[in-house]
Backbone bond lengths (Angstrom), bond angles and torsions (degrees), N, CA, C in turn:
res aa  C-N    CA-C-N  psi(-1)  N-CA   C-N-CA  omega(-1)  CA-C   N-CA-C  phi
1 M - - - 1.460 - - 1.526 110.00 -
2 L 1.336 115.60 130.54 1.462 120.43 179.18 1.523 109.41 -77.94
3 T 1.318 116.63 125.27 1.465 119.76 -179.00 1.527 113.09 -128.70
4 Q 1.341 117.71 -25.22 1.460 121.19 -176.81 1.527 110.54 -100.04
5 I 1.326 115.38 144.86 1.462 121.01 -175.27 1.527 111.87 -61.56
6 G 1.331 116.98 -32.21 1.460 119.90 179.92 1.516 113.05 -62.92
7 E 1.331 116.61 -23.42 1.467 120.60 -178.03 1.524 112.43 -73.94
8 I 1.323 117.75 -17.95 1.471 119.92 179.62 1.532 112.20 -114.67
9 A 1.336 116.56 3.86 1.473 119.84 179.16 1.528 110.57 -70.14
10 E 1.322 116.09 143.30 1.462 122.37 178.16 1.519 110.03 -120.15
11 D 1.323 115.65 155.66 1.469 120.22 -179.95 1.525 110.43 -58.75
12 I 1.321 114.93 145.43 1.456 120.97 177.01 1.529 108.15 -134.66
13 P 1.323 118.26 136.17 1.472 119.59 177.72 1.530 110.13 -61.48
14 V 1.316 115.97 141.84 1.457 122.04 177.96 1.527 108.96 -120.68
15 V 1.318 115.50 128.31 1.472 119.62 177.04 1.518 108.91 -123.47
16 D 1.307 115.72 154.90 1.462 121.23 178.23 1.521 109.95 -69.97
17 A 1.332 115.72 147.82 1.465 120.32 -179.36 1.523 111.99 -61.16
18 K 1.337 117.02 -21.59 1.471 120.30 -178.94 1.535 112.71 -86.41
19 T 1.320 116.58 -3.47 1.465 120.20 179.79 1.527 110.28 -61.07
20 K 1.317 116.11 132.69 1.472 120.37 -178.55 1.535 110.22 -68.27
21 C 1.324 115.16 144.82 1.464 120.90 178.82 1.528 111.78 -59.23
22 E 1.311 116.41 -27.63 1.452 120.46 178.31 1.524 110.48 -61.19
23 A 1.344 116.64 -40.38 1.465 121.56 178.91 1.530 110.65 -70.01
24 V 1.338 116.10 -36.58 1.473 120.92 178.26 1.523 109.77 -65.60
25 D 1.327 116.16 -41.60 1.459 121.82 177.25 1.524 109.88 -58.31
26 D 1.301 116.24 -43.48 1.464 121.43 179.68 1.525 110.94 -64.39
27 L 1.339 116.63 -39.54 1.464 122.06 179.91 1.532 110.94 -65.00
28 F 1.322 116.95 -43.84 1.456 120.68 178.87 1.537 110.96 -64.87
29 K 1.316 116.75 -38.69 1.464 120.27 -178.57 1.527 111.47 -68.48
30 K 1.329 116.61 -33.81 1.468 120.17 179.42 1.533 111.91 -77.94
31 N 1.348 116.23 -18.74 1.476 121.41 -179.20 1.526 109.02 -127.35
32 P 1.334 118.19 78.18 1.463 121.96 -173.52 1.529 114.90 -61.68
33 K 1.333 117.88 -20.97 1.465 120.76 178.76 1.531 112.94 -91.31
34 L 1.318 116.72 -2.61 1.463 121.39 -178.58 1.526 110.29 -73.78
35 E 1.343 117.06 117.80 1.466 121.03 -176.36 1.521 112.92 -83.82
36 G 1.329 116.67 -26.53 1.451 118.40 -177.64 1.510 112.71 -171.94
37 L 1.331 114.89 171.00 1.463 122.58 179.85 1.523 109.66 -125.42
38 A 1.331 115.14 146.86 1.461 119.56 169.88 1.523 107.56 -88.69
39 I 1.324 116.09 140.02 1.466 121.72 -178.80 1.519 108.99 -112.04
40 A 1.329 116.81 121.80 1.461 121.82 178.05 1.525 109.15 -86.10
41 C 1.326 115.93 111.60 1.464 120.95 -177.61 1.524 111.30 -86.98
42 E 1.323 116.03 161.47 1.466 121.37 -176.92 1.523 112.69 -62.93
43 D 1.340 117.01 -31.07 1.465 119.74 -178.21 1.530 113.02 -83.98
44 G 1.327 116.82 6.65 1.466 120.65 178.43 1.518 114.02 91.90
45 S 1.308 117.72 -7.19 1.463 120.76 179.74 1.530 109.87 -81.97
46 S 1.330 115.79 172.42 1.457 121.37 179.47 1.522 110.39 -118.38
47 A 1.310 116.02 134.60 1.453 122.34 174.75 1.519 107.88 -112.40
48 L 1.338 116.88 178.00 1.451 120.87 -176.63 1.518 110.77 -137.34
49 M 1.322 115.59 135.58 1.466 120.44 174.51 1.520 108.40 -123.11
50 M 1.320 116.46 105.94 1.457 121.21 177.82 1.529 110.51 -81.09
51 R 1.328 116.13 143.40 1.465 121.29 -179.98 1.526 111.24 -54.40
52 I 1.320 117.59 -50.42 1.452 120.90 -174.11 1.525 111.97 -62.79
53 Q 1.348 116.18 -38.14 1.464 119.71 179.65 1.526 111.17 -72.59
54 F 1.326 116.03 -34.37 1.462 120.21 177.81 1.530 110.34 -60.21
55 Y 1.328 115.96 -48.52 1.469 119.10 -176.73 1.532 112.79 -77.59
56 Q 1.338 116.50 -22.28 1.466 118.23 173.19 1.523 110.61 -65.11
57 Q 1.346 115.97 -39.40 1.463 119.67 179.61 1.533 111.61 -76.91
58 I 1.318 115.81 -42.30 1.464 120.26 179.00 1.538 110.59 -65.06
59 G 1.327 115.68 -33.01 1.458 120.02 -174.06 1.510 115.55 -82.33
60 T 1.327 118.45 0.36 1.467 119.69 176.35 1.535 109.61 -70.89
61 R 1.294 116.42 171.54 1.475 121.29 -172.50 1.529 113.22 -52.75
62 Y 1.341 114.82 -46.15 1.477 118.07 -179.55 1.532 111.72 -112.73
63 G 1.321 115.92 12.00 1.458 120.05 -174.82 1.507 114.29 -60.00
64 Y 1.326 116.11 -45.36 1.463 119.73 -177.79 1.522 110.87 -59.58
65 T 1.307 115.86 -44.77 1.468 120.66 -179.18 1.519 111.15 -68.17
66 L 1.339 115.92 -39.21 1.467 120.63 -175.82 1.522 112.95 -72.03
67 F 1.342 117.16 -38.78 1.459 119.45 -167.07 1.525 116.57 -107.77
68 M 1.318 119.13 -27.78 1.460 119.11 -169.52 1.523 114.57 -59.57
69 N 1.325 116.80 -26.00 1.457 119.72 -179.64 1.528 112.35 -100.07
70 R 1.345 115.44 5.54 1.468 119.46 -177.15 1.529 110.23 -102.37
71 P 1.349 117.50 161.29 1.474 120.01 179.09 1.529 111.08 -69.22
72 V 1.308 116.16 144.07 1.458 120.92 -177.35 1.526 112.18 -64.60
73 G 1.331 116.37 -22.32 1.461 120.13 -179.16 1.515 113.91 -58.06
74 V 1.329 117.27 -29.82 1.471 120.13 -176.99 1.522 111.02 -74.37
75 M 1.324 117.58 -17.68 1.462 121.37 -178.45 1.527 112.96 -101.38
76 S 1.315 116.68 -15.16 1.464 120.22 -170.06 1.527 113.26 -78.32
77 N 1.337 114.83 163.66 1.458 122.58 174.00 1.522 107.27 -84.02
78 T 1.317 115.91 108.89 1.470 119.73 -175.13 1.528 113.15 -82.30
79 R 1.346 116.40 -4.04 1.471 119.56 179.29 1.536 110.15 -131.03
80 P 1.321 116.17 59.99 1.475 118.97 179.10 1.525 110.58 -73.72
81 L 1.305 116.78 167.66 1.461 120.12 174.64 1.525 108.07 -73.67
82 L 1.330 115.67 114.20 1.462 122.88 -179.27 1.520 108.21 -121.12
83 V 1.326 117.54 120.45 1.461 121.20 -175.67 1.520 110.36 -125.06
84 D 1.321 115.78 158.01 1.463 120.90 177.39 1.518 109.72 -78.21
85 E 1.315 116.38 145.58 1.463 121.84 -176.88 1.524 113.65 -60.04
86 A 1.347 117.97 -21.26 1.463 121.12 -177.86 1.524 112.85 -86.27
87 E 1.337 117.89 -7.82 1.462 119.66 -179.41 1.525 110.93 -66.75
88 L 1.334 115.51 147.97 1.459 120.42 -178.92 1.525 111.04 -71.07
89 I 1.321 115.65 142.41 1.463 121.63 179.34 1.516 110.83 -56.13
90 T 1.332 116.85 -42.40 1.462 120.69 -178.52 1.527 111.62 -64.91
91 D 1.335 117.22 -38.40 1.468 120.58 179.32 1.527 110.67 -68.11
92 V 1.332 116.71 -40.64 1.465 120.42 179.65 1.526 110.87 -65.48
93 S 1.332 116.97 -35.96 1.463 119.80 179.47 1.517 111.19 -62.07
94 I 1.316 116.95 -36.76 1.474 121.10 178.10 1.526 109.84 -66.09
95 Q 1.339 116.60 -44.24 1.464 120.57 177.57 1.532 110.81 -60.63
96 A 1.334 115.78 -42.51 1.465 120.37 -177.78 1.527 111.26 -64.29
97 M 1.320 116.43 -40.45 1.470 120.29 -178.39 1.526 112.42 -75.66
98 N 1.310 116.78 -14.27 1.470 120.71 178.52 1.530 112.43 -92.62
99 R 1.324 117.66 4.12 1.459 120.98 178.43 1.525 110.58 -73.31
100 P 1.341 116.88 162.21 1.472 119.48 174.72 1.525 110.14 -56.08
101 E 1.324 116.17 151.28 1.466 120.65 -174.84 1.526 112.74 -56.22
102 Q 1.324 117.22 -37.42 1.461 119.81 -177.89 1.524 112.44 -70.98
103 E 1.344 117.92 -13.99 1.465 121.24 179.29 1.525 112.23 -109.63
104 L 1.315 116.48 5.26 1.457 121.34 -171.41 1.529 113.33 -57.43
105 Y 1.332 117.13 -34.46 1.464 120.25 -176.70 1.526 112.67 -105.21
106 D 1.320 116.33 14.64 1.465 120.32 176.27 1.528 110.70 -69.27
107 L 1.312 115.65 154.02 1.451 121.12 173.64 1.530 110.22 -61.89
108 V 1.321 116.14 150.47 1.462 122.21 172.65 1.521 107.32 -101.12
109 L 1.326 116.91 120.35 1.461 120.39 179.31 1.524 110.10 -83.20
110 V 1.325 115.80 142.41 1.466 121.20 -176.47 1.522 109.74 -123.10
111 S 1.327 116.25 127.72 1.465 121.14 -179.69 1.527 110.32 -116.41
112 G 1.324 114.94 163.88 1.458 120.43 177.42 1.509 110.00 -174.87
113 G 1.314 116.63 138.22 1.457 119.99 -179.84 1.506 113.41 63.03
114 G 1.326 116.50 28.46 1.454 120.76 176.78 1.514 114.83 81.21
115 R 1.332 117.27 11.31 1.466 118.57 178.13 1.527 110.26 -144.03
116 L 1.328 114.86 166.43 1.458 120.80 179.77 1.531 109.57 -74.04
117 R 1.331 115.49 128.00 1.464 120.81 -178.16 1.524 113.15 -98.50
118 G 1.326 116.84 -24.56 1.459 119.31 -177.73 1.513 110.55 156.50
119 A 1.326 115.65 -158.46 1.460 121.26 -178.27 1.521 109.85 -147.27
120 V 1.329 115.04 160.35 1.469 121.74 178.62 1.515 108.40 -129.10
121 T 1.326 116.58 130.06 1.460 120.09 176.21 1.520 109.15 -76.11
122 V 1.314 116.37 156.68 1.460 120.57 178.67 1.527 110.17 -63.17
123 R 1.315 116.38 -38.45 1.476 120.03 178.79 1.527 110.58 -60.56
124 R 1.334 116.72 -48.22 1.474 120.34 179.26 1.522 110.62 -63.29
125 L 1.329 116.10 -37.66 1.456 120.83 -179.18 1.527 110.94 -63.66
126 L 1.334 117.41 -48.19 1.458 121.23 -177.42 1.525 111.79 -68.62
127 L 1.327 117.18 -37.81 1.462 119.85 176.36 1.532 110.95 -64.40
128 S 1.327 115.83 -37.97 1.466 120.18 179.51 1.512 111.21 -69.08
129 V 1.341 116.87 -37.74 1.468 120.63 177.02 1.522 109.74 -61.22
130 A 1.343 116.52 -45.30 1.465 120.34 178.80 1.521 111.02 -61.02
131 D 1.338 115.83 -40.06 1.465 120.74 179.71 1.522 110.87 -66.91
132 V 1.343 116.44 -42.59 1.466 121.05 178.83 1.520 110.37 -60.83
133 R 1.330 116.27 -45.58 1.466 120.08 -178.05 1.523 111.50 -65.45
134 T 1.333 116.34 -37.53 1.461 119.89 178.22 1.521 110.57 -64.71
135 Q 1.332 115.55 -45.51 1.460 119.84 -179.77 1.521 111.31 -68.35
136 M 1.335 116.01 -39.74 1.461 119.72 179.94 1.521 110.51 -61.43
137 A 1.340 116.12 -37.66 1.462 119.96 -178.56 1.526 110.71 -60.84
138 T 1.330 117.55 -34.46 1.462 120.40 179.58 1.523 111.77 -75.08
139 F 1.325 117.16 -17.65 1.460 120.89 -179.29 1.531 112.46 -100.49
140 M 1.336 117.05 1.01 1.459 120.13 -177.75 1.524 110.18 -94.72
141 N 1.319 116.20 149.73 1.456 119.91 176.17 1.525 108.93 -68.48
142 P 1.325 118.86 125.95 1.465 120.72 -174.39 1.529 114.35 -65.19
143 L 1.319 117.70 -26.02 1.466 120.35 -178.45 1.517 112.53 -78.75
144 T 1.338 116.64 -44.04 1.465 120.51 -173.36 1.518 114.05 -107.58
145 G 1.359 117.18 -15.54 1.465 119.99 -176.99 1.512 112.92 74.97
146 L 1.326 117.71 9.20 1.467 122.27 178.78 1.530 110.31 -86.71
147 P 1.340 117.59 158.50 1.468 119.98 176.58 1.520 111.65 -53.53
148 G 1.350 115.31 134.60 1.454 120.64 -178.69 1.516 112.63 -98.35
149 N 1.325 115.83 -161.22 1.470 121.29 -168.24 1.528 114.49 -61.92
150 R 1.344 117.88 -37.84 1.470 119.74 -178.31 1.531 110.38 -62.39
151 I 1.330 115.82 -46.47 1.467 119.90 -179.75 1.526 110.40 -69.73
152 I 1.326 116.45 -38.38 1.467 120.73 178.93 1.525 110.94 -59.53
153 E 1.317 115.93 -44.53 1.474 120.08 179.78 1.528 111.09 -61.67
154 D 1.339 116.26 -42.24 1.470 119.68 178.08 1.521 110.67 -61.61
155 R 1.326 116.25 -43.32 1.466 120.30 -179.44 1.524 111.79 -65.08
156 L 1.325 117.24 -37.84 1.463 120.27 178.26 1.526 111.05 -64.11
157 H 1.327 116.55 -40.03 1.470 120.08 177.03 1.534 110.26 -61.13
158 Q 1.344 116.69 -42.52 1.464 121.15 178.60 1.531 111.13 -65.35
159 T 1.320 115.37 -34.90 1.469 121.17 -176.59 1.520 111.98 -63.01
160 L 1.323 116.96 -34.60 1.467 120.42 -177.80 1.527 112.04 -59.85
161 G 1.336 116.87 -22.44 1.464 120.17 -179.68 1.509 113.97 -88.26
162 L 1.326 117.61 -1.81 1.462 120.97 -178.64 1.528 111.42 -79.28
163 E 1.313 115.39 149.46 1.468 120.06 176.33 1.527 110.32 -66.35
164 K 1.330 115.79 -40.33 1.459 121.18 178.05 1.529 108.80 -133.35
165 F 1.323 116.21 140.09 1.459 119.05 172.53 1.526 110.63 -154.33
166 S 1.320 114.24 155.54 1.458 122.72 172.16 1.523 106.71 -133.50
167 V 1.329 116.32 122.73 1.465 121.07 177.37 1.523 107.67 -107.63
168 L 1.330 116.15 120.69 1.456 121.87 -176.36 1.526 109.64 -109.38
169 Y 1.321 115.95 114.85 1.465 121.30 174.61 1.529 107.35 -95.57
170 I 1.322 115.22 118.46 1.463 121.48 -171.76 1.527 109.14 -118.63
171 D 1.338 117.06 128.64 1.458 118.26 175.77 1.519 110.80 -144.94
172 L 1.336 114.35 164.72 1.459 121.40 -178.94 1.523 108.91 -99.18
173 D 1.318 116.74 116.64 1.459 121.09 175.31 1.528 109.00 -78.18
174 Q 1.315 116.28 145.24 1.472 124.26 179.61 1.531 112.80 67.54
175 F 1.339 116.94 18.64 1.467 117.75 -178.38 1.529 112.09 -68.65
176 K 1.327 117.67 -36.74 1.469 120.30 -179.44 1.524 110.46 -59.16
177 S 1.332 115.97 -42.39 1.464 119.55 179.35 1.528 110.79 -65.34
178 Y 1.339 115.82 -37.55 1.468 119.18 177.15 1.530 109.45 -64.08
179 N 1.322 116.59 -44.53 1.465 122.05 -179.34 1.528 110.57 -60.20
180 D 1.336 115.64 -42.56 1.468 120.64 179.83 1.527 111.05 -66.11
181 G 1.330 115.84 -39.76 1.458 119.95 -175.68 1.518 114.85 -79.48
182 Y 1.321 116.85 -34.81 1.467 120.94 -174.74 1.531 113.70 -108.75
183 G 1.327 117.47 -11.29 1.455 120.71 177.06 1.520 112.64 98.74
184 F 1.351 114.77 156.27 1.464 120.86 -175.61 1.529 112.58 -63.92
185 K 1.326 117.15 -37.55 1.465 119.21 -178.29 1.525 110.92 -62.62
186 Q 1.321 115.87 -46.13 1.459 119.57 178.82 1.523 110.92 -67.36
187 G 1.340 115.93 -34.50 1.462 120.09 177.06 1.517 111.21 -63.43
188 D 1.338 116.68 -41.87 1.468 120.39 177.86 1.522 111.08 -63.20
189 L 1.325 116.50 -39.71 1.469 120.09 179.07 1.528 110.89 -63.21
190 L 1.334 116.07 -38.53 1.472 120.02 177.79 1.525 110.39 -65.80
191 L 1.344 117.34 -41.72 1.460 120.64 178.74 1.527 111.13 -63.45
192 Q 1.327 117.38 -41.56 1.464 121.32 179.73 1.513 111.50 -66.71
193 A 1.333 116.66 -42.39 1.462 120.59 179.38 1.533 110.44 -65.26
194 T 1.331 116.74 -39.93 1.465 121.14 178.05 1.527 110.19 -64.73
195 A 1.342 116.05 -41.62 1.468 120.41 178.72 1.521 110.70 -61.46
196 N 1.325 117.24 -43.28 1.472 120.76 179.29 1.522 111.02 -63.76
197 L 1.325 116.32 -42.00 1.469 120.53 179.52 1.527 110.81 -62.54
198 L 1.332 116.32 -50.65 1.462 120.80 -176.76 1.525 111.80 -67.95
199 S 1.334 116.66 -36.61 1.457 120.15 178.53 1.521 110.94 -62.77
200 G 1.324 116.78 -37.08 1.458 120.74 177.90 1.519 112.80 -66.95
201 I 1.327 115.89 -26.92 1.469 120.41 -179.03 1.529 111.84 -89.49
202 F 1.337 116.35 -43.91 1.465 120.55 -172.90 1.524 114.68 -103.72
203 G 1.337 118.47 -4.38 1.459 119.91 -175.05 1.511 114.59 -92.99
204 Q 1.337 118.52 37.57 1.457 121.15 -179.89 1.528 110.77 -77.72
205 M 1.351 115.26 177.56 1.467 121.35 -177.52 1.529 112.39 -60.07
206 D 1.342 117.61 -34.12 1.461 120.38 -176.14 1.521 111.56 -98.82
207 A 1.339 117.02 22.78 1.452 120.50 -178.93 1.528 109.67 -144.63
208 F 1.328 115.18 167.57 1.462 121.94 178.02 1.514 107.85 -131.83
209 F 1.342 116.27 139.70 1.460 120.03 178.19 1.520 108.94 -133.45
210 G 1.327 116.95 130.37 1.451 121.44 -178.47 1.515 112.11 -138.54
211 H 1.330 115.05 169.21 1.468 122.53 -179.41 1.522 108.36 -115.81
212 I 1.323 116.60 106.62 1.461 121.71 -178.79 1.521 110.55 -64.48
213 G 1.330 115.84 -38.10 1.457 121.48 -178.77 1.512 110.00 143.90
214 G 1.345 116.91 152.71 1.457 119.92 -179.92 1.513 111.31 57.83
215 D 1.322 115.91 -124.73 1.477 120.05 -179.27 1.520 111.49 -105.22
216 D 1.331 116.82 25.02 1.464 121.50 -179.02 1.526 111.01 -112.02
217 Y 1.334 115.88 129.53 1.468 122.83 179.76 1.527 108.36 -127.51
218 I 1.330 115.28 166.98 1.469 119.64 177.87 1.521 110.29 -143.53
219 A 1.319 115.70 138.79 1.466 121.75 174.17 1.522 107.46 -124.83
220 I 1.330 115.55 138.01 1.473 120.99 178.21 1.521 108.07 -122.31
221 L 1.324 116.42 119.20 1.460 122.53 -179.47 1.528 108.91 -108.56
222 H 1.323 116.43 146.44 1.466 120.92 -179.63 1.529 110.90 -93.82
223 H 1.311 115.80 35.37 1.471 121.75 -178.47 1.527 108.13 -164.58
224 H 1.319 117.34 -175.86 1.463 122.25 179.76 1.518 112.65 -108.77
225 D 1.320 117.16 9.81 1.474 120.78 -176.46 1.524 110.25 -91.32
226 Y 1.324 115.76 67.73 1.462 121.39 -177.08 1.533 113.13 -95.60
227 E 1.345 117.78 -15.01 1.464 121.18 -169.68 1.524 113.73 -59.49
228 E 1.338 116.99 -51.70 1.463 120.41 -175.66 1.532 111.34 -63.18
229 A 1.325 116.56 -46.04 1.463 120.18 -179.34 1.530 110.81 -64.51
230 S 1.323 117.19 -40.27 1.466 120.80 -179.34 1.526 111.04 -66.13
231 S 1.329 116.74 -43.89 1.464 120.44 178.33 1.526 110.95 -63.25
232 R 1.325 115.78 -39.73 1.466 119.99 177.50 1.523 110.75 -63.76
233 A 1.338 117.02 -40.53 1.461 121.31 179.38 1.524 110.60 -60.30
234 I 1.323 116.31 -43.62 1.463 120.08 -179.94 1.527 110.94 -65.56
235 C 1.333 116.83 -46.91 1.469 120.59 -179.19 1.526 111.42 -60.03
236 E 1.320 116.41 -46.19 1.456 120.20 -177.08 1.527 111.60 -71.37
237 F 1.338 116.87 -33.11 1.465 118.83 177.08 1.523 110.67 -67.23
238 E 1.323 116.86 -40.48 1.461 119.94 179.67 1.530 111.19 -59.92
239 Q 1.315 117.03 -33.92 1.471 120.94 175.57 1.528 110.60 -75.36
240 L 1.334 116.07 -42.20 1.463 121.10 -177.79 1.524 112.01 -60.00
241 K 1.302 116.98 -44.68 1.465 120.04 -173.10 1.526 112.75 -65.08
242 R 1.307 117.68 -20.64 1.459 120.49 178.84 1.529 111.49 -63.01
243 N 1.336 116.16 -25.44 1.464 120.14 178.99 1.528 112.70 -75.11
244 F 1.341 116.73 -7.65 1.460 120.32 -174.42 1.527 113.50 -113.58
245 Y 1.323 116.12 10.65 1.456 120.03 178.54 1.524 111.36 -123.00
246 R 1.323 115.59 152.12 1.463 120.87 171.06 1.522 108.56 -72.98
247 S 1.313 115.23 151.41 1.472 120.27 -174.53 1.522 112.23 -57.83
248 E 1.351 117.17 -37.42 1.467 118.86 -178.53 1.529 111.59 -67.17
249 D 1.334 116.62 -33.69 1.467 119.66 178.41 1.528 110.73 -71.58
250 L 1.333 116.17 -37.29 1.470 119.58 177.14 1.515 110.84 -64.74
251 T 1.347 116.39 -42.18 1.472 120.45 179.88 1.523 110.70 -63.10
252 R 1.334 114.84 -41.26 1.463 120.09 -178.56 1.521 111.76 -76.99
253 G 1.333 116.34 -24.27 1.467 120.40 -178.18 1.509 113.33 74.30
254 A 1.334 116.37 20.93 1.456 121.09 -178.70 1.524 108.69 -167.39
255 I 1.345 115.21 163.77 1.461 120.57 173.84 1.514 108.98 -123.98
256 A 1.324 115.55 153.62 1.461 120.14 177.29 1.526 107.82 -78.47
257 G 1.323 116.47 130.36 1.461 118.56 -179.13 1.506 112.07 -177.77
258 E 1.329 115.32 -168.01 1.454 121.90 -177.14 1.520 109.26 -106.76
259 N 1.328 117.23 128.16 1.462 119.93 -179.25 1.524 110.82 -82.38
260 R 1.331 115.86 -178.01 1.472 120.67 -175.28 1.526 112.71 -65.97
261 Y 1.337 116.58 -14.98 1.460 120.03 -179.35 1.522 111.95 -96.95
262 G 1.346 116.94 2.46 1.458 120.86 175.29 1.511 115.53 90.44
263 S 1.301 118.96 -0.59 1.468 121.02 179.31 1.527 110.48 -97.18
264 R 1.333 116.09 146.56 1.464 120.83 -177.90 1.522 110.50 -89.12
265 G 1.318 114.68 151.10 1.454 121.30 179.51 1.507 109.48 169.22
266 L 1.308 116.93 -160.63 1.466 121.34 177.95 1.525 109.47 -88.87
267 I 1.316 114.90 126.19 1.459 121.20 -178.64 1.529 108.49 -106.73
268 P 1.350 117.96 131.27 1.482 120.02 178.95 1.528 111.76 -57.15
269 L 1.307 115.92 157.91 1.455 121.45 176.35 1.524 110.06 -65.26
270 V 1.320 115.64 157.95 1.467 120.73 178.00 1.525 109.68 -58.65
271 S 1.323 115.83 139.57 1.466 121.18 177.60 1.521 109.43 -133.95
272 L 1.319 115.41 167.21 1.469 121.98 -175.93 1.526 109.92 -109.18
273 S 1.323 116.22 124.07 1.464 120.84 176.31 1.526 108.88 -111.84
274 I 1.331 115.72 132.38 1.464 120.81 178.65 1.525 108.21 -124.42
275 A 1.334 115.77 112.77 1.470 121.64 177.26 1.525 107.56 -101.03
276 V 1.319 116.60 117.85 1.460 122.03 -173.88 1.526 110.67 -106.68
277 V 1.324 115.87 127.03 1.471 121.94 174.85 1.526 107.53 -116.20
278 T 1.327 117.00 124.23 1.460 120.79 177.98 1.532 109.90 -124.39
279 N 1.317 115.11 165.74 1.473 119.62 173.99 1.521 110.25 -102.86
280 R 1.324 114.92 27.72 1.457 119.86 -178.88 1.529 111.86 -64.88
281 S 1.321 116.83 -38.48 1.468 119.16 -178.06 1.527 112.78 -129.53
282 R 1.360 115.98 7.90 1.460 119.29 179.54 1.523 109.80 -146.96
283 H 1.346 115.78 141.44 1.459 120.80 177.36 1.524 109.36 -96.44
284 Y 1.346 115.81 134.79 1.463 120.93 179.66 1.524 109.29 -112.19
285 E 1.338 114.96 128.77 1.460 120.57 -179.18 1.525 112.24 -88.27
286 T 1.329 116.75 -35.02 1.458 121.41 -175.87 1.518 110.52 -133.03
287 I 1.343 115.64 160.95 1.467 118.61 177.80 1.530 110.45 -70.72
288 D 1.339 117.28 -23.60 1.467 119.75 176.76 1.526 110.52 -62.22
289 E 1.322 116.69 -36.46 1.463 120.04 178.01 1.531 110.49 -66.00
290 V 1.325 115.98 -38.85 1.468 120.39 177.92 1.523 110.04 -64.72
291 V 1.334 116.47 -44.42 1.473 121.37 -179.50 1.523 110.55 -63.52
292 E 1.326 117.17 -42.70 1.471 120.96 179.50 1.525 111.11 -62.76
293 E 1.323 116.21 -42.54 1.465 119.78 179.00 1.524 110.45 -65.37
294 S 1.328 116.53 -39.35 1.466 119.45 179.62 1.531 110.90 -64.76
295 A 1.340 116.72 -37.59 1.462 120.65 178.97 1.527 110.32 -63.14
296 R 1.322 115.33 -39.84 1.475 119.67 178.55 1.533 111.00 -63.91
297 I 1.336 115.45 -42.82 1.463 119.95 -179.04 1.529 110.63 -69.59
298 K 1.334 116.95 -36.32 1.465 120.51 -179.65 1.529 111.54 -62.96
299 K 1.332 116.76 -32.68 1.462 119.80 176.76 1.517 110.62 -62.81
300 R 1.326 115.84 -37.19 1.468 119.96 176.84 1.527 110.03 -65.00
301 C 1.337 115.55 -39.67 1.470 119.84 179.14 1.523 110.84 -62.20
302 K 1.354 116.21 -44.73 1.459 121.18 -176.30 1.523 112.08 -64.10
303 A 1.326 116.35 -24.42 1.464 119.74 -177.96 1.522 112.59 -77.31
304 V 1.348 116.47 -8.10 1.460 120.96 -178.49 1.521 109.17 -112.95
305 Q 1.335 116.75 129.96 1.464 120.30 178.45 1.529 109.69 -79.60
306 G 1.313 116.26 134.72 1.451 121.22 179.86 1.517 111.86 104.71
307 S 1.304 115.72 170.80 1.464 121.01 -179.93 1.519 109.95 -72.03
308 I 1.334 116.11 137.83 1.461 118.89 -172.88 1.529 110.98 -153.44
309 V 1.329 115.48 153.31 1.457 122.64 172.19 1.519 107.95 -119.44
310 F 1.337 116.69 122.98 1.456 121.97 171.85 1.514 106.97 -112.99
311 A 1.312 117.50 124.63 1.474 122.06 -178.81 1.521 109.13 -118.84
312 D 1.330 116.37 118.81 1.463 121.54 -179.35 1.526 111.09 51.24
313 G 1.355 114.84 35.23 1.455 119.46 175.92 1.504 115.26 89.29
314 Q 1.320 118.77 2.38 1.462 120.92 -178.92 1.526 110.22 -120.78
315 T 1.316 117.13 143.55 1.464 121.19 179.29 1.518 110.12 -66.55
316 A 1.343 116.56 126.26 1.460 120.97 178.91 1.516 111.53 -107.22
317 A 1.332 117.20 -31.15 1.466 121.09 178.71 1.524 108.61 -161.53
318 C 1.336 115.91 150.42 1.453 120.04 -179.35 1.515 109.23 -150.18
319 M 1.350 116.76 145.66 1.450 120.62 -178.96 1.528 109.16 -157.02
320 G 1.311 114.73 148.14 1.461 119.95 172.83 1.520 113.74 73.85
321 R 1.307 117.00 32.35 1.466 119.66 -177.60 1.517 110.19 -74.10
């Protein structure tokens, strides 16, 4: 799936700012589909000369006489929209649509590695945004609208290349019993509310948050400072879940139901388990190694009643035991 602006950039002719407008006129006439030119300025920056703007100026009463013998640099847009090739297509589309009305349909210049890489037409940009959104919709969890397994897997692969990372596998213990006791509709509402809470905590610019499926979520941090956010998640979840229980169940601290072994009795209230895998003291070659380590840590979480954080096999926070 194409997501970065550099992936849809196309070559654009580049002329020196001192090039005479007469030569530019000739270039446009020989290339009738050419929408614009990049202008290489003396200070190393890039300007833009759109075909329509060129002929609007040339076509004025005295325009031909005034400009044809002058350098194209004096007519060009010296502050075009210039973006890095790694920027997201969706983010660039917002920047493009926020330009002044007279520049709304100008080409978007794309740079990378200290040089001009190409340009993107507004038409190509908007079509790509529509395509990205369509594809993204198929990769999102239908219940919560959060990134699903395909995107999660891609992010995990990217994570292995980071100098520091923390992968947090988050799930709701005793959720099946809650679902059985309160019904699927109420269970879905609890999952959505939990997703919104966790997304607000872990979905910052330097982090990724996704929904694996069911009552399983994942957060990927580009650092090892997971403690405060994890503790906050547990505290806020413990408050949140009170809105999803009847008062008698809250007072009792359990609901009547069937446990995972098929026997009936009192089942503890839903709790939040966070299994944290970091590369603080171990190097991971594959995402399978990360998943295996998380499974081992999750078993430790399940052995403790109440909301808990286990990080690299050690208890980091616990509540509601």
